C-alpha positions as YAML, in Angstrom:
chain: A
units: angstrom
residues:
- id: 1
  name: SER
  ca: [-9.89, -1.43, 6.34]
- id: 2
  name: LYS
  ca: [-7.20, -1.65, 3.71]
- id: 3
  name: VAL
  ca: [-4.62, -0.64, 6.30]
- id: 4
  name: GLU
  ca: [-5.03, -4.01, 8.03]
- id: 5
  name: LYS
  ca: [-5.06, -5.82, 4.68]
- id: 6
  name: PHE
  ca: [-1.80, -4.12, 3.68]
- id: 7
  name: ARG
  ca: [-0.21, -5.20, 6.96]
- id: 8
  name: ILE
  ca: [-1.38, -8.79, 6.44]
- id: 9
  name: ILE
  ca: [0.09, -8.88, 2.93]
- id: 10
  name: LEU
  ca: [3.41, -7.42, 4.05]
- id: 11
  name: ASP
  ca: [3.65, -9.95, 6.86]
- id: 12
  name: ARG
  ca: [2.46, -12.97, 4.89]
- id: 13
  name: TYR
  ca: [4.85, -12.40, 1.99]
- id: 14
  name: LYS
  ca: [7.70, -11.10, 4.17]
- id: 15
  name: VAL
  ca: [8.18, -7.92, 2.14]
- id: 16
  name: SER
  ca: [8.80, -4.37, 3.22]
- id: 17
  name: GLU
  ca: [6.84, -1.32, 2.16]
- id: 18
  name: ASP
  ca: [9.60, -0.20, -0.21]
- id: 19
  name: GLU
  ca: [9.40, -3.56, -2.03]
- id: 20
  name: THR
  ca: [5.76, -3.01, -2.93]
- id: 21
  name: ILE
  ca: [3.70, -0.75, -5.16]
- id: 22
  name: PHE
  ca: [-0.03, -0.18, -4.84]
- id: 23
  name: ILE
  ca: [-2.14, 0.93, -7.79]
- id: 24
  name: THR
  ca: [-5.47, 2.62, -7.11]
- id: 25
  name: ASP
  ca: [-8.14, 4.80, -8.63]
- id: 26
  name: THR
  ca: [-9.43, 6.35, -5.39]
- id: 27
  name: LEU
  ca: [-8.19, 8.97, -2.99]
- id: 28
  name: GLY
  ca: [-9.37, 6.91, -0.01]
- id: 29
  name: ASP
  ca: [-7.13, 4.01, -1.02]
- id: 30
  name: LEU
  ca: [-4.20, 6.38, -1.45]
- id: 31
  name: LEU
  ca: [-4.75, 7.73, 2.06]
- id: 32
  name: GLU
  ca: [-4.95, 4.24, 3.57]
- id: 33
  name: ALA
  ca: [-1.75, 3.17, 1.80]
- id: 34
  name: ARG
  ca: [-0.07, 6.26, 3.23]
- id: 35
  name: VAL
  ca: [-0.77, 5.04, 6.78]
- id: 36
  name: VAL
  ca: [1.52, 2.05, 6.18]
- id: 37
  name: ASN
  ca: [3.95, 3.92, 3.87]
- id: 38
  name: ILE
  ca: [3.20, 1.88, 0.75]
- id: 39
  name: PRO
  ca: [4.29, 3.64, -2.45]
- id: 40
  name: THR
  ca: [1.24, 4.23, -4.62]
- id: 41
  name: ILE
  ca: [0.46, 4.96, -8.26]
- id: 42
  name: ALA
  ca: [-2.87, 6.67, -8.83]
- id: 43
  name: VAL
  ca: [-4.74, 6.10, -12.08]
- id: 44
  name: THR
  ca: [-7.11, 8.72, -13.44]
- id: 45
  name: TYR
  ca: [-9.24, 6.40, -15.58]
- id: 46
  name: GLY
  ca: [-11.27, 5.02, -12.67]
- id: 47
  name: ALA
  ca: [-13.24, 6.59, -9.86]
- id: 48
  name: HIS
  ca: [-11.27, 9.81, -9.38]
- id: 49
  name: ASN
  ca: [-9.60, 12.21, -11.74]
- id: 50
  name: ARG
  ca: [-6.21, 13.90, -11.40]
- id: 51
  name: SER
  ca: [-7.56, 16.85, -9.40]
- id: 52
  name: PHE
  ca: [-8.69, 14.56, -6.57]
- id: 53
  name: PHE
  ca: [-5.17, 13.18, -6.17]
- id: 54
  name: MET
  ca: [-3.54, 16.60, -6.40]
- id: 55
  name: ARG
  ca: [-5.63, 18.39, -3.75]
- id: 56
  name: GLU
  ca: [-2.83, 17.96, -1.24]
- id: 57
  name: PRO
  ca: [0.63, 16.40, -1.20]
- id: 58
  name: HIS
  ca: [0.85, 12.68, -0.42]
- id: 59
  name: SER
  ca: [4.17, 11.29, 0.78]
- id: 60
  name: ASN
  ca: [3.47, 7.88, -0.74]
- id: 61
  name: LEU
  ca: [2.27, 9.05, -4.17]
- id: 62
  name: VAL
  ca: [4.81, 7.87, -6.73]
- id: 63
  name: SER
  ca: [2.96, 9.03, -9.83]
- id: 64
  name: ILE
  ca: [-0.42, 9.80, -11.36]
- id: 65
  name: VAL
  ca: [-1.04, 8.08, -14.68]
- id: 66
  name: ASP
  ca: [-3.72, 8.65, -17.29]
- id: 67
  name: SER
  ca: [-3.72, 5.41, -19.28]
- id: 68
  name: VAL
  ca: [-3.06, 1.69, -19.07]
- id: 69
  name: ASP
  ca: [-0.11, 2.12, -21.45]
- id: 70
  name: GLU
  ca: [1.43, 4.76, -19.20]
- id: 71
  name: LEU
  ca: [0.91, 2.52, -16.17]
- id: 72
  name: GLY
  ca: [2.60, -0.35, -18.00]
- id: 73
  name: ARG
  ca: [5.66, 1.81, -18.65]
- id: 74
  name: MET
  ca: [5.79, 2.77, -14.95]
- id: 75
  name: ILE
  ca: [5.84, -0.77, -13.60]
- id: 76
  name: VAL
  ca: [8.11, -2.53, -16.08]
...
């Protein structure tokens, strides 16, 4: 599960959830990141489109982006 992997990363690198950002193209990943409160950017140019991410509110969803250029502007 990614939940356990997220916890390992946070512990290993001694960072908190608010010091991280997760980028994903799937709703499942977004849901797993929500379990550990990791802020997440969803990209629509992978497995799922915008409608998948917008089906319900997600407390950890920072943004939905439609291109690599837009993602680059978000994380600079």
